[in-house]
LOMILO-648343 format. One line per field, with one value per residue (C-alpha): z, y, x; residue number from 1; residue in one letter. Coordinates in pm, whole numbers, always signed. Each point is the difference from the previous one (the first is absolute). Layout:
N
w: Z / ...
v: Y / ...
u: X / ...
pos: NUM / ...
code: a / ...
//
This chain:
85
w: -3182 / -281 / -250 / -327 / -325 / -87 / +219 / +321 / +181 / -96 / +146 / +307 / +64 / -49 / +244 / +256 / -32 / +39 / +304 / +175 / -61 / +145 / +305 / +68 / -102 / +31 / -254 / -6 / +361 / +132 / +148 / -13 / +367 / -84 / -270 / +83 / -349 / -359 / -221 / -378 / -127 / -329 / -11 / -319 / +138 / +211 / -188 / +149 / +325 / +233 / +365 / +326 / +305 / +290 / +340 / +155 / -150 / -285 / -374 / -224 / -378 / -111 / -368 / -224 / -375 / -279 / -86 / +69 / -295 / +124 / +351 / -121 / -208 / +311 / +202 / -267 / -37 / +376 / +22 / -291 / +152 / +336 / -167 / -192 / +306
v: +149 / +53 / -280 / +49 / -179 / -342 / -180 / +201 / -287 / -238 / +234 / +71 / -375 / -39 / +286 / -158 / -342 / +168 / +200 / -301 / -203 / +274 / +39 / -375 / -86 / +319 / +152 / +13 / +41 / +101 / -279 / -12 / +99 / +326 / +120 / +167 / +115 / -2 / +307 / -8 / +354 / +179 / +359 / +197 / +173 / -271 / -318 / -305 / -177 / -277 / +102 / -179 / +168 / -168 / -87 / +194 / +316 / +46 / -38 / -203 / +6 / -360 / +79 / +310 / +28 / +255 / -23 / -182 / -238 / -125 / -49 / -192 / -222 / -76 / -83 / -236 / -165 / -39 / -166 / -233 / -97 / -64 / -222 / -197 / -55
u: -17030 / -248 / -46 / -186 / -62 / -133 / +256 / -52 / -172 / +281 / +262 / -213 / -21 / +377 / +69 / -232 / +171 / +340 / -110 / -154 / +315 / +223 / -224 / +5 / +358 / +204 / +239 / +381 / +117 / -344 / -209 / -378 / -1 / +183 / -243 / -330 / -101 / +130 / -44 / +34 / +50 / +41 / +119 / +49 / +310 / +168 / -89 / -169 / +75 / -105 / +25 / -65 / -142 / +175 / -143 / +288 / -152 / +244 / -34 / +229 / +45 / -27 / +56 / +6 / -60 / +22 / -370 / -326 / +35 / +336 / -139 / -306 / +228 / +205 / -313 / -135 / +341 / +34 / -340 / +83 / +335 / -165 / -259 / +264 / +219
pos: 1 / 2 / 3 / 4 / 5 / 6 / 7 / 8 / 9 / 10 / 11 / 12 / 13 / 14 / 15 / 16 / 17 / 18 / 19 / 20 / 21 / 22 / 23 / 24 / 25 / 26 / 27 / 28 / 29 / 30 / 31 / 32 / 33 / 34 / 35 / 36 / 37 / 38 / 39 / 40 / 41 / 42 / 43 / 44 / 45 / 46 / 47 / 48 / 49 / 50 / 51 / 52 / 53 / 54 / 55 / 56 / 57 / 58 / 59 / 60 / 61 / 62 / 63 / 64 / 65 / 66 / 67 / 68 / 69 / 70 / 71 / 72 / 73 / 74 / 75 / 76 / 77 / 78 / 79 / 80 / 81 / 82 / 83 / 84 / 85
code: x / x / x / x / x / x / x / x / x / x / x / x / x / x / x / x / x / x / x / x / x / x / x / x / x / x / x / x / x / x / x / x / x / x / x / x / x / x / x / x / x / x / x / x / x / x / x / x / x / x / x / x / x / x / x / x / x / x / x / x / x / x / x / x / x / x / x / x / x / x / x / x / x / x / x / x / x / x / x / x / x / x / x / x / x
//
């Protein structure tokens, strides 16, 4: 996903924190042992999504969004909630 603007490094850091947490802790019903890689995507036609490449060879949609801004807001909120808890 391409990030631009004055806050691109902030969002890149937030995405990295989110990805590391998912890889070490899992997400929803997927454990950390199930997930090989996390992909954060933005597509002009299909919206934004967070996908997990699974060790079993499959791919799972962890979360989908209408646009990149909504997805980045979720990632920042997730990181903040994780920090608070």
